[in-house]
N, C-alpha and C positions, 0 to 999 in steps of 0.2 A: 504494501499499499504506499510505503515511503517513497520506493521509486517510481510508483505512478502520480504521486502529487507531485514530485521534483519534475518529472517530464512534463505535467499540467502547467507548472510554474514557467518553465523554459519556453513552452510554447506560447501561452499568453502574455508572457513579459516583453517587453519590444527588445529586439536584437541591438546588442552593442555593435557599433563599428569601431574598428582599429582608430584610435586618438579621439573618438567620441565618448564621454561619459554620459550614460543613460542611467538617471536614478532609478533605484529601485525602491518595491512598494514595499510598505511596513507591514501589509495584512491584506487579507482576501478582500476586505472591504473598501481598501484603499486600492487595491488593482480594479475592483469591478469599479469604483467610480471613476478609476482612469481610463478605461474602457469606454463606459459611456460617453465620458467628456469628450474624448477624441472621436468616438463615433457620431456624436452631435456638431463637432466642429469638422468632420467629412462631410456630413450633409450640409451643413451651412456652405462648405466651400462649393460643393455644386451648385447650391441655390443661388450663392453670389455671381456664379459663371453664367448662369442663364441669362441675365439682362445684358451680360455684355457680348455674349453670342448671338442674342436676338438683335442687337444694335450692328454688330457686323454684317448680318442676314439681310437688315431690312437695307441697309448701304451696299452692299452687295448686288442686292435685288434691284434696287433703284437704278444703279448705272447699267446693268446689264440690259433690262427691261427699256431703258431711255436708248442706250446704244445700240440695239436689234434696228436693222434698218425696217423702217416703217414710217406711213404717213399718214397720221390718225384724220387729220383734218379734209386729206383727199379722201378717205375712207368714208367720213361723214357726210360730204358735199357730193362726192359723186366725181365723175372725170371731165364733165362739162361747166365745172365750178370756174367764175373769172378769177385773175389774179386777187382784184380788190376783196373778193366775199372769201379767199382764200387767207390773205394778211389779217382781214378783220377777226375771222374764227380764231387763228393763231392767237391774235393778241389776247381776245376773251380766254383761251384757254391757259394762256399764260405760255406756250410752245416759242414764243418770241425770244424768249430771255435765254440765257446760256445754262448748259448744264449744271453747273455748281450753284447757280444762283436758284436754280429749279430746286436743285437737293437742299439746300438753306431753307427755302421755303415749305420745302415737305419735312425737315424736321421742326420748323415752327408748328406746322398743322399739328404732328405727332404730339408735341410738348402740350398743344391746347385740345387735345383728345380728337383728332381729325385724322382719316387716311385720304381725304381729298374726296371727290364726287366724279361718281360715273360721267364719261363725256356724252354717253348716249340716254341713258334715263335721267341723268342730272340728282339721282338719289345718293346722299352719303354712302360711302363705301362701309363705314363702320354697321350702317343699317341694313344693308344687304347682307353682310358678313353674320349677323345678330339671327337672319331669317334663313341660312343656309347650313349654318356649321352644325347644328343637332342634327338635321338628316344625315350628313357626312358622318357623323361620330357614329350615331346607332349603326349606320349601316357597315362602317369598319370594324366596330368591336364585335357585331353578331358575325362577320365573316372571319374575324380574329378568331374567336371560339370556337365556331366548327370548323376552321382550319385545324385546330390544335386537336379537337377532337378526333377529326377524320385523320389525322397525321399520325396520331396514338394508335388509331386502329389498324392502320396501314403497316407501320411499324412493327407492331405485335405480331400480325400476319406475316411480314418478311422474315421476321427473325425465328419465330417458331413453328410454322408451318413447315408440313412437308415439302421438300424440295421442288416438286411440281407448281403446287399452290405459291410457294414464295416466288419462284422465278415469273409467274404469271402475274402475281400482285407488285413483283419490281418492275416490270414490263409495264404495266400501267403506270405506276408512279412516272417512269420514264417518259410516257406517253403525255400525262399532264404536263411534264415539266417542257415540253417541247411547243404546247398548246399555249398561245397569250388568252389572257383572263376575258377578253373582249369576244375573242371568237368562242371560246366556252359558253358566253352569255349569247351570242347570235344563236348557237347549237342548242344550247338549252330551251331558248324560245321556241325554236321549231319543233323541237320533239314535246317538251312539255305543254305548250301551248297550241301550237298548229296541229299536230298529229293525236297526240293524246288527251288535249283537253283537259288537263289535269290543275292547271294553274290559269289566273286571269289574265287579259292580254298587258304586256308590259309596255304601258302607257304612262307610267309615272308612279308617285304614291298612294294612287286610290284609283281602283276598279271604275270604270264607268258606269255611272248610273248611282253613284254614291255620294251624299253630299258631305262636304268637308266640314270639319270643325272649324271654330273660330281661330283664326291664326296667332298663336301665341311664342312657339318656337321655331315654327316653320317645318316640323316635324308632324307627320298625321298621325303617327301612333301615338307620340307622345300629348300632343294636343287634344286628340280624341279621350284618352285616359285623365287628362286634365278635366275635359268637359264631361267625362261618363257618357260619350257617345260611343255605343257598343258597335254599331255598324262601321264605322269610321276604323275603329281599332283593328276589327277583326280583317276590314277589307286592307288596312294598311300593311297587316303581318302577313296576308295571302301575297301583296306585292312585294315583299321582303324576299321571297322564296328564290326567286331567280338571282336577282343581284347578288343576294348571300351566298348563293350554290356556289356562281361564277368565281366569288372573291375566294371562296374556302377550298374548292377544288385546285385554282391555281395556286395558292399558297400554303396548300397543306404539303406540299414536295419535301420544303426545306425541313420540316418538323419531322416528316416519315424517314428522312435519310437520317437525320442526326441522331432520333430516337433507336432506328434500326440499327444502325454501327454500335450504338454504345449497348444497347441492349443484348445484341449478339456477342459482345466481348463480354460482356458481365455473366452471362448464361454460359458461357465457355470456360468461365474462371473457376477457381478452388472455393469461391464461397457458395457458388450454387452447387457444385458438386457435393461438398459438406451440408447443404440444405437438404438435396435428395437422399443422402446418406441417411438422414436423421427420418426419413419418410414423409417430410413436408411433400403436399400436393404441388401438381405442376402450377395450378393456377396462383398459390401462394408464392411459389420459386419467381413466377414471373413479374408479380407484384412487387415483391421485394428488390428484384434487379430493374425495375422500372425507377428505383429511388436513384439511382446511379445517372439516370437520364436526367434529372433534375435541372442540374447546374449548365448544361448544355441547350435545354430547352431554353432556359430563361437567358441564355448569351444571344440566341437567335431570335427570341420574341420581339428585343426590340428592332430588330432587323426588319421582321415582316412588318410590327406595325407601323413602323415608321414608311416602309414601302407601300403598305397600303393605303395610308394617307394621301400619297401622291399618285398611287396607281388607280385609286378609283376614281378618278376623273373620267377617263374612257368608259368604265361601268356605267356611271351616272349619266352619261352623253346616250349612252346605248340604249339605257330605260328610263331615258328622259325622266331622272331622278329628281332636278331642281335642287340640288345640294352644292356644294361649295366647288367639288372640281369640275362640274359642267359649268357655274357661272365663271370659274377661272379660264377654263377653257374656249367659252364664247368670248369672255375678254380678251384674251390673247387673239383669238381669230379677228375680231374688228378692230384691233390696235386701241382698245380702251386702257391706255395707260394704268391710270389710277386702279383700275381693277385687276389688271395683271399682278402690279405690285402688291396689293392687299392679300393677293391669293398665294402667291411665292412665299409673302413673310408669314402669315398664318400656318400654310403647311409646313414650312420649315421650323416653325415654332412648336407643332405638334410633333414634328419629326423629333426635335431635341427633347420633348417631355417623355417621349417613349423611352429613348435612350437614357434619359435619366432615371426612369422607374426601373427600367432593367437594371443599371448600373446598382441601384438603392438595392433590387433584389438579390443580386449577387452579392452585395456585400453583406445582407444580412443572412444569407443562404449558405454561404461558402466560406468556413473557417479559416481558410487558407489566403482568399482574397481579403477577409476583415483584417486579420493578422497582419498581412503583408502591408495593408494601408495605415494599420495604427503604428506600425514600426517605423512607416516613412515618416509619419507625424511625429513619432518620437524623436526620431534621429534629427528631422528638421529643428524641434524644439530645442535639444541638444547643443546643436549648432549656434543656434542663435544665442544659448546661454553663454556657451564658450567663448562668442565673439563679445558679448557683452562683458564678462568677465575680463577680456583681455583689454578691452578698451577702458574699462572701470582702472584696471592695474596701470595701464600707460597713462592714464589721466592723473592718477595718486603718484605717479613716480614722477613725471613733470612737474607736479605743483609742489612734491617736495624739493626736486631740485634747484626750482625757482625761490623758495624760501630760504634753502641752503645759500643760494648766490647774494640774494638780497641781505641775509645776516652778514 
């Protein structure tokens, strides 16, 4: 027991670096308090990083969107507009100013809570975002959940089924990997709607003939729940089947590949052999082996979720979802610069939040990652303390020499 406790202390205590003295704890409570404090510092450091990263993203998106060859004024007025009309509209939109001047105006608008107005509708971009974020978030989250469930199912079949079944399932996953998500959406519409009549027509968030609820969030399902409109909720859930299925089939590949590789390696290891020798059933052994795939699954979850926020744009356009992605694509096609900028900034921010959530889950679930990060934080604190001590000693020494000279 004493050896075990000493080993635990070595694992949980910060690793000392050559020339860096790391103070040791004086008890279990002190160590746990230090771990909690370092964990809070780690989370706070990640939270502080997000605004800076968002500022970099909005800056890059502004210049990229405005430097792409396009002519919003000609797109709005048409090819037969006179030069006077073009110049007048350019002045009205502020496009006659320099790029850096427009960037400063954009930052000033952001400080005052505005992201500009659409060139075509004249509506504030933030108002349009408020109407379209919820439908996209609901679609992406449901697609993510079903992609994970389907990926786990396919991974278990690939790793545990007999060889012919495993090969056929692996080939099916490879086929899904080769097909874009919007093609899956179109094929699903043809099969499930046109031939089988199993789902309603893919005409948006609500089937034809169903009255929509009062708009609050922009999502028919959420607004129907808030209003208590059962028909709208049931109709909205039926309309979710095809786009969610397309996203799930497209994004389950990375989950199935990752989980299957880890699961197969674990089932072939000595731990699983020992469990079988104890008479534990096959299903229980598989469930226990699934724990080894938790960390790789968390690692790829951030990638999948971030990809879905950007990749759902084509799916939304195929199914006329009227979400954030479709709104952004239409803004890009019409050279509506404020809309395109708002879309890029919001999607990039959502992707950063997905990476941040995955990073925190890895920090909480993997002791190796947690202790590595905490050790790094402790080493940085020790270096700072050593530098401050050296500066203090140098200052005291210089002050003493000056007193000696003056004496």
